[in-house]
DRENSE-903961 format. One line per 4 residues: number of its first residue (from 1); for each residue z, y, x of C-alpha. Coordinates in steps of 0.05 Angstrom, whole numbers. Layout:
<pts>
NUM	Z/Y/X; ...;
</pts>
This chain:
<pts>
1	2344/1449/1616; 2307/1461/1687; 2343/1469/1751; 2377/1542/1767;
5	2307/1573/1803; 2362/1602/1856; 2393/1541/1867; 2324/1502/1882;
9	2307/1562/1927; 2362/1551/1974; 2351/1474/1974; 2284/1495/1994;
13	2299/1545/2045; 2355/1485/2072; 2289/1438/2082; 2306/1393/2028;
17	2257/1349/2013; 2229/1339/1935; 2224/1262/1924; 2226/1246/1857;
21	2230/1261/1783; 2253/1197/1739; 2286/1198/1665; 2311/1270/1676;
25	2340/1268/1750; 2305/1307/1809; 2320/1272/1873; 2317/1306/1933;
29	2327/1283/2015; 2344/1323/2080; 2342/1281/2151; 2405/1293/2188;
33	2416/1294/2267; 2434/1217/2256; 2354/1209/2234; 2390/1185/2173;
37	2382/1218/2110; 2423/1245/2051; 2404/1240/1980; 2421/1293/1937;
41	2406/1284/1851; 2396/1339/1797; 2404/1334/1730; 2339/1365/1711;
45	2347/1372/1630; 2428/1371/1630; 2462/1423/1596; 2522/1427/1651;
49	2475/1435/1704; 2502/1499/1722; 2579/1482/1714; 2619/1491/1770;
53	2617/1429/1793; 2552/1422/1810; 2546/1485/1839; 2607/1463/1882;
57	2574/1399/1903; 2506/1431/1917; 2563/1485/1955; 2594/1424/1999;
61	2526/1402/2020; 2487/1456/2043; 2554/1476/2090; 2559/1403/2113;
65	2472/1414/2133; 2485/1486/2155; 2543/1459/2209; 2502/1400/2232;
69	2543/1342/2199; 2531/1269/2221; 2539/1287/2296; 2545/1363/2304;
73	2611/1370/2290; 2626/1308/2353; 2630/1378/2394; 2690/1415/2411;
77	2710/1490/2367; 2709/1524/2430; 2633/1502/2449; 2611/1518/2386;
81	2546/1567/2391; 2558/1642/2365; 2542/1653/2293; 2541/1709/2250;
85	2580/1706/2191; 2580/1745/2126; 2594/1753/2057; 2544/1779/2009;
89	2575/1810/1950; 2556/1861/1882; 2563/1925/1899; 2584/1949/1827;
93	2637/1884/1806; 2641/1865/1876; 2629/1794/1854; 2601/1743/1910;
97	2526/1731/1904; 2516/1665/1919; 2457/1634/1946; 2427/1696/1978;
101	2382/1693/2038; 2407/1717/2104; 2343/1729/2158; 2347/1754/2229;
105	2307/1789/2271; 2303/1811/2334; 2311/1895/2346; 2243/1928/2339;
109	2222/1867/2320; 2188/1845/2249; 2183/1774/2254; 2254/1733/2237;
113	2288/1691/2289; 2338/1653/2254; 2362/1645/2179; 2407/1616/2131;
117	2422/1611/2054; 2496/1629/2031; 2538/1583/1992; 2563/1600/1918;
121	2615/1632/1942; 2560/1687/1979; 2580/1665/2048; 2530/1652/2098;
125	2527/1632/2176; 2465/1641/2218; 2461/1603/2285; 2407/1593/2334;
129	2398/1657/2370; 2410/1687/2437; 2454/1747/2464; 2416/1815/2442;
133	2411/1861/2398; 2389/1846/2316; 2383/1871/2258; 2393/1835/2183;
137	2364/1825/2122; 2403/1797/2057; 2358/1788/1997; 2363/1757/1929;
141	2325/1767/1870; 2339/1813/1829; 2379/1854/1884; 2343/1909/1934;
145	2341/1880/1998; 2392/1898/2046; 2391/1912/2121; 2439/1912/2176;
149	2417/1956/2234; 2454/1946/2309; 2479/1881/2307; 2498/1870/2378;
153	2514/1802/2406; 2545/1791/2476; 2570/1724/2485; 2537/1649/2464;
157	2596/1636/2434; 2640/1648/2375; 2633/1685/2313; 2608/1753/2293;
161	2633/1769/2219; 2598/1825/2188; 2650/1824/2137; 2632/1844/2055;
165	2553/1849/2051; 2541/1898/1989; 2488/1886/1948; 2454/1935/1899;
169	2415/1912/1837; 2348/1930/1827; 2377/1976/1771; 2421/2016/1813;
173	2375/2012/1876; 2315/2054/1832; 2369/2116/1820; 2366/2123/1899;
177	2285/2120/1900; 2300/2202/1924; 2348/2192/1980; 2304/2138/2005;
181	2252/2196/2013; 2289/2226/2060; 2271/2182/2110; 2248/2211/2179;
185	2181/2221/2184; 2172/2220/2265; 2188/2156/2301; 2190/2154/2383;
189	2169/2089/2418; 2165/2080/2495; 2090/2089/2494; 2075/2114/2426;
193	2097/2176/2371; 2085/2153/2301; 2079/2187/2247; 2111/2155/2173;
197	2054/2171/2124; 2078/2138/2065; 2138/2184/2057; 2106/2250/2053;
201	2083/2259/1987; 2046/2326/1994; 1975/2286/2021; 1975/2250/1948;
205	1906/2241/1922; 1884/2271/1996; 1846/2235/2055; 1874/2222/2127;
209	1851/2296/2147; 1906/2324/2107; 1946/2268/2135; 1938/2285/2209;
213	1942/2356/2202; 2019/2339/2193; 2017/2300/2261; 2049/2323/2327;
217	2006/2332/2377; 1939/2334/2333; 1902/2396/2308; 1852/2388/2255;
221	1808/2454/2240; 1770/2467/2164; 1710/2423/2185; 1755/2369/2193;
225	1744/2358/2270; 1806/2329/2298; 1835/2340/2379; 1898/2313/2413;
229	1921/2377/2462; 1862/2407/2454; 1822/2346/2472; 1767/2322/2417;
233	1763/2269/2464; 1794/2215/2430; 1787/2139/2392; 1810/2137/2328;
237	1836/2070/2301; 1846/2037/2228; 1893/1983/2230; 1876/1967/2312;
241	1799/1966/2295; 1743/2006/2300; 1697/2027/2254; 1626/2039/2255;
245	1633/2110/2224; 1692/2135/2261; 1645/2129/2331; 1582/2168/2299;
249	1634/2213/2258; 1702/2213/2261; 1699/2268/2211; 1661/2224/2156;
253	1712/2167/2172; 1775/2207/2162; 1744/2233/2092; 1736/2158/2071;
257	1808/2142/2079; 1854/2153/2026; 1921/2188/2046; 1956/2139/1992;
261	1941/2079/2022; 1965/2096/2095; 2028/2082/2118; 2035/2111/2192;
265	2002/2144/2249; 2012/2121/2309; 1992/2179/2369; 1985/2142/2433;
269	1972/2191/2498; 1975/2145/2550; 1947/2083/2527; 1950/2018/2569;
273	1910/1969/2605; 1894/1928/2537; 1858/1978/2503; 1784/2012/2527;
277	1782/2059/2582; 1752/2107/2538; 1795/2167/2511; 1806/2221/2553;
281	1862/2248/2510; 1879/2182/2478; 1883/2130/2412; 1896/2153/2347;
285	1916/2085/2304; 1918/2100/2235; 1956/2039/2203; 1951/2026/2126;
289	1995/2003/2077; 1992/1924/2075; 2039/1864/2053; 2060/1792/2057;
293	2076/1782/1994; 2065/1721/1943; 2024/1732/1866; 1972/1797/1852;
297	1976/1863/1838; 1935/1920/1828; 1933/1993/1848; 1902/2053/1818;
301	1904/2120/1850; 1873/2174/1823; 1863/2259/1828; 1827/2315/1796;
305	1823/2392/1823; 1794/2449/1823; 1747/2440/1904; 1748/2347/1883;
309	1759/2298/1849; 1785/2223/1876; 1787/2147/1837; 1813/2084/1881;
313	1828/2010/1862; 1856/1967/1902; 1887/1893/1888; 1907/1839/1924;
317	1930/1778/1915; 1963/1721/1960; 1971/1647/1944; 2004/1604/1994;
321	1969/1602/2054; 1914/1645/2027; 1915/1723/2024; 1861/1767/1991;
325	1842/1846/1982; 1786/1883/1949; 1793/1952/1938; 1745/2012/1936;
329	1760/2083/1937; 1718/2146/1929; 1723/2221/1936; 1676/2276/1913;
333	1681/2351/1937; 1648/2407/1901; 1649/2491/1884; 1676/2500/1956;
337	1631/2557/1968; 1632/2614/2030; 1597/2649/2072; 1565/2654/2147;
341	1561/2725/2186; 1541/2721/2259; 1516/2778/2307; 1485/2758/2376;
345	1478/2805/2428; 1415/2786/2489; 1437/2817/2548; 1369/2839/2586;
349	1383/2883/2648; 1309/2908/2655; 1291/2920/2581; 1324/2943/2511;
353	1381/2908/2486; 1363/2863/2430; 1406/2852/2374; 1397/2795/2317;
357	1446/2805/2258; 1446/2745/2203; 1479/2734/2144; 1483/2681/2086;
361	1525/2651/2029; 1543/2581/2036; 1549/2525/1989; 1572/2451/2009;
365	1584/2385/1961; 1601/2315/1989; 1610/2246/1964; 1652/2189/2003;
369	1663/2119/1992; 1697/2056/2019; 1699/1985/2003; 1729/1931/2033;
373	1743/1852/2023; 1788/1821/2070; 1815/1745/2072; 1873/1708/2111;
377	1884/1637/2120; 1953/1601/2148; 1914/1538/2175; 1982/1516/2210;
381	2045/1535/2237; 2010/1558/2306; 1936/1583/2274; 1925/1634/2239;
385	1850/1656/2216; 1829/1727/2188; 1765/1757/2167; 1746/1827/2128;
389	1683/1862/2109; 1685/1937/2102; 1623/1976/2070; 1626/2073/2072;
393	1573/2108/2040; 1574/2183/2049; 1532/2238/2021; 1537/2303/2049;
397	1503/2380/2024; 1506/2447/2043; 1468/2500/2027; 1454/2577/2065;
401	1427/2615/2005; 1401/2694/2018; 1397/2680/2093; 1380/2740/2124;
405	1363/2750/2197; 1342/2823/2217; 1323/2833/2299; 1350/2903/2320;
409	1311/2932/2388; 1334/2993/2426; 1374/3006/2361; 1309/3007/2312;
413	1298/2945/2264; 1239/2905/2285; 1243/2852/2242; 1272/2816/2177;
417	1265/2748/2152; 1304/2711/2086; 1312/2642/2091; 1341/2584/2050;
421	1365/2527/2092; 1382/2454/2054; 1420/2404/2095; 1437/2333/2079;
425	1469/2280/2115; 1477/2215/2086; 1487/2133/2106; 1530/2072/2104;
429	1562/2028/2152; 1581/1961/2155; 1638/1927/2189; 1650/1852/2199;
433	1705/1821/2237; 1723/1747/2243; 1789/1733/2286; 1826/1668/2311;
437	1897/1675/2331; 1939/1620/2355; 2014/1623/2376; 2061/1580/2407;
441	2134/1543/2403; 2156/1599/2465; 2164/1658/2429; 2114/1717/2447;
445	2064/1669/2472; 1998/1684/2440; 1909/1668/2445; 1870/1709/2405;
449	1795/1711/2392; 1769/1770/2367; 1703/1777/2340; 1663/1850/2307;
453	1597/1866/2287; 1591/1939/2264; 1532/1974/2235; 1523/2055/2217;
457	1461/2082/2189; 1447/2146/2166; 1391/2197/2153; 1395/2271/2172;
461	1355/2319/2150; 1336/2396/2127; 1289/2444/2098; 1292/2510/2115;
465	1243/2555/2084; 1221/2619/2100; 1198/2680/2044; 1148/2730/2051;
469	1168/2805/2061; 1173/2806/1979; 1239/2754/1992; 1210/2727/1924;
473	1150/2684/1948; 1150/2624/2000; 1107/2633/2063; 1117/2570/2099;
477	1176/2505/2109; 1199/2473/2165; 1231/2403/2157; 1269/2353/2209;
481	1280/2283/2195; 1319/2244/2238; 1342/2176/2216; 1380/2140/2268;
485	1417/2069/2268; 1483/2044/2314; 1505/1968/2326; 1537/1930/2363;
489	1580/1870/2369; 1632/1850/2403; 1671/1795/2434; 1749/1799/2455;
493	1797/1739/2491; 1870/1762/2489; 1922/1720/2519; 2006/1746/2522;
497	2047/1699/2562; 2124/1719/2566; 2161/1705/2635; 2227/1700/2650;
501	2282/1659/2622; 2290/1708/2564; 2222/1737/2555; 2233/1798/2577;
505	2174/1806/2625; 2108/1804/2591; 2050/1779/2623; 1977/1810/2592;
509	1911/1790/2606; 1834/1787/2575; 1766/1806/2581; 1712/1834/2524;
513	1636/1852/2530; 1614/1906/2483; 1533/1901/2466; 1514/1962/2440;
517	1451/1984/2411; 1424/2065/2380; 1370/2080/2356; 1348/2155/2343;
521	1282/2174/2303; 1270/2243/2296; 1205/2293/2270; 1186/2359/2249;
525	1134/2379/2196; 1113/2434/2172; 1084/2467/2105; 1042/2533/2086;
529	1060/2571/2022; 1108/2534/1969; 1060/2477/1952; 1029/2453/2017;
533	1028/2390/2056; 1078/2372/2099; 1045/2361/2164; 1071/2322/2224;
537	1079/2364/2293; 1052/2331/2352; 1092/2349/2407; 1134/2296/2436;
541	1195/2340/2442; 1200/2353/2364; 1170/2284/2340; 1196/2219/2383;
545	1240/2156/2379; 1293/2143/2428; 1332/2078/2445; 1391/2079/2475;
549	1427/2000/2498; 1491/1991/2529; 1538/1934/2557; 1597/1944/2571;
553	1638/1886/2606; 1711/1893/2624; 1774/1846/2646; 1844/1875/2648;
557	1917/1851/2660; 1988/1883/2649; 2051/1866/2666; 2119/1886/2627;
561	2186/1880/2656; 2255/1906/2655; 2275/1947/2721; 2355/1952/2740;
565	2383/1956/2668; 2358/2017/2627; 2284/2014/2655; 2225/1982/2634;
569	2156/1992/2664; 2089/1981/2643; 2035/1968/2690; 1963/1949/2685;
573	1891/1953/2718; 1825/1947/2674; 1751/1946/2707; 1696/1959/2662;
577	1620/1952/2687; 1567/1991/2644; 1502/1973/2637; 1446/2033/2603;
581	1377/2022/2584; 1351/2087/2557; 1271/2101/2534; 1222/2150/2495;
585	1166/2112/2451; 1123/2176/2479; 1115/2203/2547; 1193/2227/2567;
589	1227/2182/2605; 1313/2175/2623; 1341/2138/2681; 1414/2127/2679;
593	1443/2072/2730; 1496/2038/2719; 1570/2041/2749; 1635/2002/2746;
597	1701/2038/2742; 1772/2023/2753; 1817/2039/2712; 1898/2046/2722;
601	1958/2053/2681; 2034/2060/2688; 2084/2075/2635; 2152/2084/2652;
605	2215/2095/2607; 2292/2095/2617; 2353/2087/2565; 2396/2139/2560;
609	2463/2142/2528; 2463/2162/2444; 2392/2130/2440; 2363/2183/2470;
613	2308/2170/2519; 2257/2197/2585; 2192/2173/2593; 2135/2178/2644;
617	2063/2152/2650; 2002/2155/2685; 1927/2129/2661; 1861/2143/2684;
621	1804/2149/2636; 1735/2146/2622; 1690/2180/2580; 1613/2154/2556;
625	1576/2200/2522; 1563/2179/2448; 1495/2197/2407; 1527/2260/2388;
629	1518/2279/2459; 1456/2236/2477; 1408/2252/2419; 1350/2294/2438;
633	1326/2306/2370; 1332/2387/2361; 1369/2405/2312; 1341/2476/2272;
637	1362/2476/2215; 1377/2556/2234; 1323/2571/2276; 1349/2621/2323;
641	1407/2579/2350; 1383/2506/2355; 1425/2448/2387; 1395/2389/2435;
645	1437/2328/2461; 1424/2306/2536; 1400/2237/2542; 1417/2231/2629;
649	1501/2259/2612; 1537/2226/2652; 1616/2201/2634; 1667/2238/2650;
653	1732/2217/2681; 1799/2254/2673; 1862/2236/2708; 1923/2240/2654;
657	2010/2251/2670; 2055/2267/2624; 2132/2266/2621; 2176/2265/2558;
661	2243/2263/2530; 2278/2246/2462; 2349/2264/2438; 2388/2262/2378;
665	2439/2303/2355; 2476/2292/2285; 2418/2284/2239; 2372/2318/2280;
669	2312/2291/2320; 2276/2329/2383; 2240/2303/2429; 2204/2346/2487;
673	2137/2321/2525; 2100/2360/2588; 2027/2340/2607; 1980/2358/2652;
677	1908/2332/2651; 1850/2338/2701; 1776/2325/2683; 1718/2319/2720;
681	1637/2324/2694; 1679/2348/2633; 1618/2347/2586; 1615/2419/2547;
685	1569/2455/2509; 1530/2502/2550; 1483/2554/2519; 1420/2599/2542;
689	1368/2644/2510; 1298/2625/2499; 1230/2660/2481; 1243/2705/2418;
693	1310/2723/2431; 1329/2640/2410; 1402/2611/2437; 1395/2545/2459;
697	1453/2492/2455; 1455/2430/2497; 1507/2393/2536; 1520/2387/2605;
701	1580/2357/2651; 1608/2422/2684; 1656/2419/2746; 1726/2415/2717;
705	1769/2419/2659; 1845/2419/2669; 1895/2433/2617; 1976/2439/2626;
709	2028/2441/2569; 2086/2417/2524; 2104/2396/2453; 2148/2404/2419;
713	2177/2381/2355; 2240/2357/2317; 2264/2326/2245; 2321/2351/2216;
717	2356/2320/2162; 2407/2373/2135; 2433/2338/2075; 2419/2275/2039;
721	2366/2323/1997; 2335/2373/2046; 2298/2348/2104; 2250/2391/2157;
725	2203/2367/2197; 2161/2411/2246; 2135/2431/2320; 2080/2467/2360;
729	2036/2448/2415; 2027/2505/2468; 1985/2490/2536; 1941/2525/2581;
733	1871/2507/2585; 1825/2523/2651; 1744/2508/2653; 1699/2524/2716;
737	1623/2496/2710; 1626/2504/2787; 1561/2542/2789; 1544/2601/2842;
741	1479/2635/2806; 1508/2696/2764; 1465/2672/2714; 1484/2608/2695;
745	1565/2604/2730; 1613/2599/2681; 1695/2598/2672; 1745/2615/2636;
749	1824/2602/2623; 1877/2619/2564; 1939/2600/2520; 1923/2556/2447;
753	1979/2556/2407; 1997/2511/2343; 2050/2488/2290; 2070/2455/2239;
757	2123/2458/2194; 2140/2396/2125; 2197/2418/2085; 2229/2364/2036;
761	2280/2377/1984; 2301/2322/1922; 2309/2341/1842; 2347/2307/1801;
765	2313/2253/1764; 2266/2220/1814; 2229/2288/1819; 2215/2318/1897;
769	2191/2380/1914; 2158/2393/1988; 2117/2448/2013; 2083/2437/2083;
773	2046/2495/2130; 1994/2495/2195; 1969/2548/2238; 1929/2543/2299;
777	1905/2598/2349; 1838/2601/2381; 1824/2551/2427; 1782/2568/2498;
781	1711/2540/2507; 1677/2549/2568; 1638/2602/2547; 1678/2640/2495;
785	1735/2617/2439; 1736/2599/2378; 1785/2627/2327; 1842/2601/2305;
789	1870/2594/2228; 1922/2568/2179; 1935/2527/2112; 1989/2509/2062;
793	1999/2469/2003; 2060/2456/1957; 2064/2395/1919; 2110/2370/1858;
797	2121/2288/1847; 2152/2246/1795; 2164/2165/1809; 2159/2125/1743;
801	2213/2072/1730; 2211/2009/1769; 2169/2039/1821; 2101/2026/1792;
805	2071/2093/1801; 2083/2167/1807; 2051/2232/1775; 2045/2298/1820;
809	2020/2371/1812; 2000/2401/1879; 1972/2483/1906; 1934/2486/1964;
813	1926/2556/1999; 1950/2587/1937; 1956/2653/1958; 1892/2662/2008;
817	1817/2676/1974; 1791/2650/2040; 1789/2614/2103; 1761/2656/2163;
821	1746/2628/2229; 1718/2683/2276; 1677/2646/2347; 1656/2686/2397;
825	1610/2671/2467; 1603/2707/2518; 1550/2694/2575; 1515/2745/2630;
829	1456/2740/2578; 1486/2727/2515; 1551/2764/2471; 1546/2723/2408;
833	1603/2735/2350; 1605/2689/2288; 1654/2699/2227; 1656/2630/2177;
837	1694/2632/2112; 1709/2586/2063; 1741/2594/1989; 1787/2535/1992;
841	1851/2554/1942; 1857/2486/1906; 1897/2465/1854; 1904/2382/1833;
845	1936/2337/1784; 1948/2268/1824; 1972/2202/1789; 1978/2125/1812;
849	1999/2063/1777; 2003/1997/1796; 1994/1938/1752; 2014/1863/1763;
853	2077/1842/1805; 2086/1807/1875; 2145/1759/1904; 2170/1760/1984;
857	2133/1722/2022; 2182/1691/2078; 2132/1676/2129; 2094/1739/2151;
861	2058/1732/2207; 2021/1772/2248; 1949/1799/2245; 1901/1818/2304;
865	1841/1847/2303; 1793/1877/2364; 1791/1944/2376; 1744/1990/2404;
869	1750/2066/2433; 1706/2071/2488; 1666/2132/2464; 1669/2206/2471;
873	1655/2231/2398; 1631/2291/2360; 1663/2350/2336; 1639/2351/2270;
877	1596/2308/2235; 1531/2347/2213; 1474/2371/2243; 1437/2314/2241;
881	1472/2275/2292; 1481/2204/2296; 1538/2166/2335; 1548/2101/2370;
885	1599/2051/2358; 1666/2067/2390; 1706/2009/2432; 1784/2007/2427;
889	1828/1954/2454;
</pts>
């Protein structure tokens, strides 16, 4: 019979090289320190190959080479380098498990720095490391990988004996899957907070929007608009990379990412100099599930519900030095019904007060898809290449039926109008990246060249139909077409160089260039009667072409170092220079000067006893307006409430300060963070009244926006079956546009509170029950407030045997007929109260299954990619608002 696979695996790990196979004898050789080599021959076809004699011979040779015999034993025993010693045993039988693989990792790192293969009695010796804190992974075919944390080495000589390490076979491990589900959902690090989404089954069948609603410091409203600590000026990355669609509309981007493919979400409130200076509040990095496995696999996940359905297929292959991924995900939303009500009072001190009321029934449908192909290739030990293509599409439709508007003057009805509005927003996005990484013998030293091309095209339009007084026949139609396109090409060079004897000081520096082109073509058409032809309106403010070219060149340097015993400092300085060329095709002009920005950053932390930590940070941020705020197209699907971008907006500047403390008490983790944010030139919505009682909304750089507040969250493991996770965010907002004219001066301030809670309980036979709830109070705006809301979900989930899949049953908002959100606007000339309601009760069934199997790749490589995060994004993805590609690093 053929040689035992586990023995051959041990030989390969110990660097034995295959020589030849002749007449049933397999020859291996190994070079030793004396530059000679030992020759080992195995009887490939001998029925006694696995007998004790051969195993003892192999044990002797493995131990012989591991200790560096043929020269190494000339050293004295008392000068022997430090070793980690352990014995692997079967937890069920107590018998040794021979030839296991033991890999040593620096604490907090995912890269193995040393390793060994055990002998036939399960004993292993690991050398080649320096004093410090480590973790150990022990693995072998047929057993669950065992991880040993907190191994502290204080001397460069002597043995650290871990004793017996008990391995569970895969059959036993499968019975403990529900226990693994109790792992903490929140992890706190020096510069970020991490939400481990893969441990949350309540999001099954959903998308990234459902996941972000559970993340500390984030708030997501009913339309999918994301904010961090009350600010929507954030950067969203996907696997440390930007996406063209995320720049155009964060809301649309999140809807295209399936929740089941999200591993974790990183919230970075104080980005270092390596990141683009953009993003007032910070950076959100969505990390998707990846692997370093060998073989082939296909994952199928699907779901069907009252309000939406989804289907996803994702395949992976890793063969030798090549890795491939190909997948797709689609989601449709339907039967999303609601209503809209609005009352606006136009204050006229010299005449009668005018009141306009509006109401309509609403319906929404959407279809989103995301498809990807990726490949990576390990050229050699130090050189690595990755490439990826991502394609996304969207189709969004919204109807307002029985749209009744009534105008009252002096208490008398003076006008009534009935309309129907159909809005559409469709398009696609493409991201293409090619990245090269070069590593060195010196651990942590790295050079990377990263490139990215992104394009996002969309076509936003609406048709507003006005009926005659009988509310049956059509009087006229108004149509708006607004195709837009955003392109950018990014090149980035980064270098990381550890300094000092132990590499504890890290110097980083690099450069980046972003070439961005945004284009918006907008036009209005009008038709008389039901069948009249649409005729374009010849007004440059209604029909025109707008181009916006931007070039951002940046350089940065950052230094991380330890101070005293338990302090860590990370300082950085970044400079960005921006040039802009904006132009209209007809008549209108836009002059925007170039500008430079110097951005400092400082992160500090101190380790306390029992794993506690205190950290402080300061950074300056810049927020450039995206096409969402610049687009001069007039969005008038509701003719009494129109919105138009401002092409000559300046960037806003923000100074952020924060102080945080993390502590552990038994099975409970607590985190407290206080922050202060001061923004000058803040981009805010400004509303005025125009002829006909029309409320006109545009965007301006107001004087100042300040916020001071706190975030508190906790993770509680009550026992091995029940855990709770939750917290709340509280801040006080202060906004002032700095104007003195009483008709336009505006200021507002007030408290904003939001909270969340997640509970997980393990039931017998691999069943779990999970409950989630989120609530947000009203939000303070410059000229009023936006209403609060609450939502909740309940999910039952069961895993199949061998972890190959799961089936889940969920219910969302099952005790509420509809969500109701009330918004208020108050200015010297306007008092407006609007109500939006949406029926979002949903019941769903989720199913996932994995076909194929992969084995562990012993040499995982770290992947790098370019990140773009430098634009102020929009708060929603509808209404004909295009977007520019977003940049972060």
